[in-house]
ZADREN-706477 format. One line per field, with one value per residue: x, y, z of N, C-alpha, C in turn; residue in one letter. Coordinates in steps of 0.05 Angstrom, whole numbers, plus 5000, padded with zeros to 4 digits. Example, Ala and Ser with C-alpha at 12.3 -4.5 7.8 and 13.67 -1.06 7.14 Angstrom:
% ZADREN-706477
nX: (5264,5257) .
nY: (4886,4955) .
nZ: (5156,5142) .
caX: (5246,5273) .
caY: (4910,4979) .
caZ: (5156,5143) .
cX: (5264,5258) .
cY: (4934,5001) .
cZ: (5156,5157) .
resn: (A,S) .
END
This chain:
% ZADREN-706477
nX: (6944,6921,6949,6931,6912,6961,6988,6957,6968,7023,7024,7000,7039,7082,7060,7059,7114,7131,7102,7126,7178,7167,7152,7201,7229,7203,7215,7270,7274,7255,7296,7298,7333,7342,7293,7290,7322,7291,7244,7267,7289,7240,7215,7248,7240,7184,7185,7216,7183,7145,7174,7184,7133,7128,7143,7108,7124,7136,7143,7133,7171,7225,7279,7268,7245,7289,7324,7296,7295,7350,7361,7326,7329,7378,7419,7405,7417,7383,7378,7422,7476,7486,7437,7420,7459,7447,7396,7409,7444,7410,7373,7404,7421,7372,7355,7393,7384,7331,7333,7381,7411,7421,7425,7445,7441,7474,7467,7491,7492,7438,7420,7447,7421,7368,7374,7389,7342,7305,7330,7330,7274,7257,7287,7265,7212,7220,7242,7198,7162,7188,7181,7128,7095,7078,7044,7061,7097,7062,7051,7091,7086,7036,7048,7081) .
nY: (3620,3686,3750,3793,3766,3744,3791,3809,3768,3775,3825,3811,3774,3809,3842,3804,3797,3848,3851,3810,3829,3869,3837,3813,3859,3872,3827,3834,3883,3865,3835,3781,3746,3698,3688,3729,3712,3672,3701,3741,3711,3689,3736,3750,3703,3706,3752,3733,3693,3728,3751,3705,3696,3731,3704,3664,3622,3576,3540,3487,3477,3501,3499,3490,3539,3573,3551,3559,3615,3625,3599,3622,3677,3697,3668,3680,3732,3772,3788,3810,3772,3782,3785,3733,3709,3733,3711,3655,3655,3672,3631,3585,3601,3605,3552,3528,3557,3542,3486,3465,3437,3474,3524,3591,3662,3723,3793,3825,3792,3782,3834,3843,3804,3822,3873,3857,3831,3874,3905,3869,3860,3913,3923,3883,3902,3951,3930,3902,3944,3974,3939,3940,3906,3919,3978,4022,4045,4035,3990,3981,4030,4027,3994,4020) .
nZ: (6749,6741,6721,6754,6799,6817,6829,6872,6909,6913,6938,6987,7006,7013,7052,7094,7099,7118,7166,7194,7199,7235,7279,7290,7305,7352,7384,7386,7414,7463,7478,7462,7431,7402,7381,7344,7303,7278,7261,7229,7187,7166,7148,7105,7075,7062,7030,6988,6967,6945,6903,6872,6853,6810,6766,6766,6800,6854,6916,6962,6999,7038,7020,6966,6951,6957,6920,6872,6870,6865,6817,6777,6783,6806,6779,6727,6724,6740,6791,6841,6867,6920,6948,6947,6979,7028,7037,7039,7084,7125,7125,7139,7190,7216,7215,7249,7295,7307,7312,7334,7391,7451,7425,7416,7411,7404,7420,7380,7334,7328,7316,7267,7235,7237,7214,7163,7147,7145,7105,7061,7053,7042,6996,6963,6959,6931,6884,6864,6856,6817,6774,6765,6796,6845,6867,6898,6956,6997,7028,7067,7094,7119,7161,7195) .
caX: (6935,6925,6967,6918,6913,6988,6994,6944,6983,7049,7019,6995,7064,7098,7049,7069,7142,7134,7091,7146,7199,7157,7153,7230,7237,7192,7232,7296,7271,7252,7321,7293,7350,7339,7268,7295,7333,7269,7227,7283,7289,7214,7210,7262,7226,7159,7192,7226,7159,7133,7191,7179,7106,7130,7147,7089,7139,7132,7150,7123,7195,7243,7302,7257,7242,7316,7334,7282,7305,7377,7361,7311,7334,7406,7435,7397,7428,7362,7382,7450,7482,7485,7411,7420,7476,7432,7375,7422,7454,7387,7361,7422,7420,7346,7355,7409,7370,7307,7336,7405,7411,7437,7429,7444,7446,7480,7454,7503,7483,7409,7419,7455,7400,7345,7380,7388,7314,7294,7342,7320,7246,7255,7298,7245,7190,7229,7245,7171,7150,7201,7171,7099,7080,7066,7039,7077,7108,7041,7051,7108,7076,7014,7058,7098) .
caY: (3645,3709,3771,3808,3749,3743,3817,3809,3750,3789,3846,3796,3764,3831,3849,3784,3803,3872,3844,3793,3847,3882,3817,3811,3883,3870,3808,3847,3903,3850,3819,3753,3746,3674,3691,3748,3696,3659,3721,3754,3692,3688,3761,3746,3681,3716,3770,3716,3682,3749,3753,3681,3699,3747,3684,3642,3601,3572,3514,3483,3471,3524,3495,3494,3568,3584,3540,3573,3642,3625,3590,3639,3705,3703,3656,3694,3760,3791,3795,3808,3749,3792,3779,3704,3704,3741,3690,3630,3658,3673,3604,3568,3610,3598,3523,3522,3569,3527,3458,3457,3438,3495,3546,3617,3685,3747,3817,3834,3775,3787,3860,3839,3789,3840,3893,3843,3827,3900,3912,3851,3865,3939,3919,3868,3920,3969,3914,3896,3969,3980,3921,3943,3886,3935,4005,4042,4035,4037,3966,3987,4053,4018,3979,4037) .
caZ: (6762,6723,6731,6776,6823,6826,6841,6898,6926,6918,6959,7012,7016,7023,7078,7113,7104,7135,7192,7206,7207,7260,7300,7296,7320,7379,7398,7391,7435,7487,7482,7456,7407,7387,7365,7322,7281,7264,7248,7208,7164,7154,7133,7079,7061,7050,7008,6966,6955,6928,6879,6855,6840,6786,6745,6772,6813,6882,6926,6990,7015,7040,7001,6940,6947,6954,6895,6850,6871,6854,6789,6759,6787,6809,6756,6702,6726,6746,6819,6850,6885,6948,6960,6951,7002,7051,7040,7048,7112,7144,7126,7155,7218,7227,7220,7273,7318,7313,7316,7348,7421,7463,7407,7428,7393,7419,7411,7354,7312,7324,7303,7239,7221,7236,7194,7137,7140,7137,7079,7040,7048,7029,6969,6948,6953,6910,6860,6854,6847,6791,6754,6765,6811,6867,6858,6912,6981,7018,7045,7090,7108,7135,7183,7212) .
cX: (6940,6941,6956,6918,6941,6996,6982,6959,7011,7045,7015,7022,7082,7086,7058,7098,7146,7124,7112,7170,7191,7159,7183,7239,7227,7208,7259,7295,7267,7275,7316,7307,7347,7313,7271,7305,7310,7252,7242,7284,7262,7206,7223,7248,7201,7165,7202,7202,7145,7148,7185,7152,7108,7134,7129,7104,7132,7140,7140,7147,7213,7267,7293,7254,7270,7328,7322,7292,7333,7377,7349,7316,7363,7422,7429,7406,7407,7365,7411,7453,7482,7460,7409,7437,7462,7410,7387,7431,7431,7374,7378,7421,7394,7344,7370,7395,7345,7312,7361,7401,7429,7442,7427,7450,7452,7466,7465,7493,7453,7405,7426,7433,7375,7350,7379,7359,7301,7304,7331,7291,7242,7265,7277,7221,7197,7231,7218,7157,7162,7191,7141,7083,7067,7064,7057,7086,7088,7041,7067,7096,7053,7023,7076,7083) .
cY: (3668,3730,3786,3792,3746,3769,3819,3791,3762,3810,3833,3786,3786,3842,3830,3790,3826,3866,3827,3809,3860,3862,3814,3835,3882,3850,3819,3866,3889,3832,3789,3747,3721,3675,3710,3732,3684,3679,3735,3736,3692,3713,3759,3725,3691,3735,3754,3702,3702,3751,3729,3683,3714,3728,3660,3617,3599,3544,3512,3478,3496,3522,3498,3523,3580,3576,3555,3602,3644,3619,3611,3669,3712,3693,3671,3723,3781,3803,3791,3785,3757,3783,3749,3697,3710,3720,3664,3633,3658,3646,3585,3575,3603,3569,3517,3534,3554,3499,3449,3458,3461,3519,3573,3638,3709,3771,3827,3818,3779,3814,3858,3825,3806,3861,3881,3839,3853,3908,3895,3856,3892,3937,3904,3886,3939,3954,3908,3921,3976,3963,3921,3920,3897,3964,4025,4029,4035,4012,3971,4010,4046,4004,3995,4047) .
cZ: (6744,6737,6755,6802,6834,6839,6869,6918,6932,6940,6986,7023,7027,7049,7100,7120,7123,7164,7208,7214,7233,7284,7309,7312,7349,7396,7405,7414,7463,7494,7480,7429,7390,7370,7342,7298,7264,7248,7226,7183,7150,7139,7106,7062,7047,7027,6983,6952,6937,6902,6860,6840,6814,6761,6750,6784,6842,6890,6955,7009,7015,7021,6972,6932,6941,6927,6871,6848,6857,6824,6770,6761,6789,6786,6730,6702,6732,6774,6827,6869,6914,6962,6965,6976,7028,7058,7051,7077,7132,7147,7144,7184,7231,7233,7246,7298,7327,7322,7331,7378,7430,7444,7422,7406,7410,7406,7384,7331,7307,7309,7274,7223,7217,7214,7166,7128,7130,7109,7056,7033,7034,7000,6951,6940,6930,6883,6847,6843,6820,6768,6752,6777,6836,6857,6872,6938,7003,7036,7070,7107,7127,7160,7202,7236) .
resn: (M,N,L,E,D,R,K,A,L,I,R,Y,R,M,G,N,A,W,D,T,V,K,Q,A,E,T,L,Y,D,G,E,H,F,L,G,V,V,N,R,A,Y,Y,A,I,F,Y,A,T,L,A,I,L,L,T,K,S,L,G,S,S,K,H,K,G,V,I,S,L,F,D,R,Y,F,V,K,E,G,E,V,D,V,R,W,S,K,M,L,H,K,S,F,E,R,R,K,S,G,D,Y,D,D,W,A,T,V,D,E,N,E,A,K,E,L,L,D,N,A,R,E,F,V,Q,W,T,Q,N,W,L,I,E,R,N,Y,L,K,D,S,S,I,Q,L,K,R,D) .
END
């Protein structure tokens, strides 16, 4: 895939990330806290896919995406480990929320996960802008 195609796909992935943050916000406002866990994780996941595209990387598996992010961005010092921890936490919480019997989430945890998703997606957008993979912050602005 050439650079322009990758940039177009990065923009698309970031659009997905912001849309999914909005879905998580709607679920939070409706007090559907377990749903917030899923949507918050997917917002972070889509943003991570956008980052991987900067090196023409991708995976069809969630653990593969996380592994590539850690190996090529965190381990190489391009990305602070803080973002990896946020990705891992949201992934583990999403798995338990989606698959564990009797899973519950309280309002405080849902708020924390939603805040993390907003922060991760905003950080990703800024990171991509700084590296000229996105032109500006218009992706988020279209979704406000």
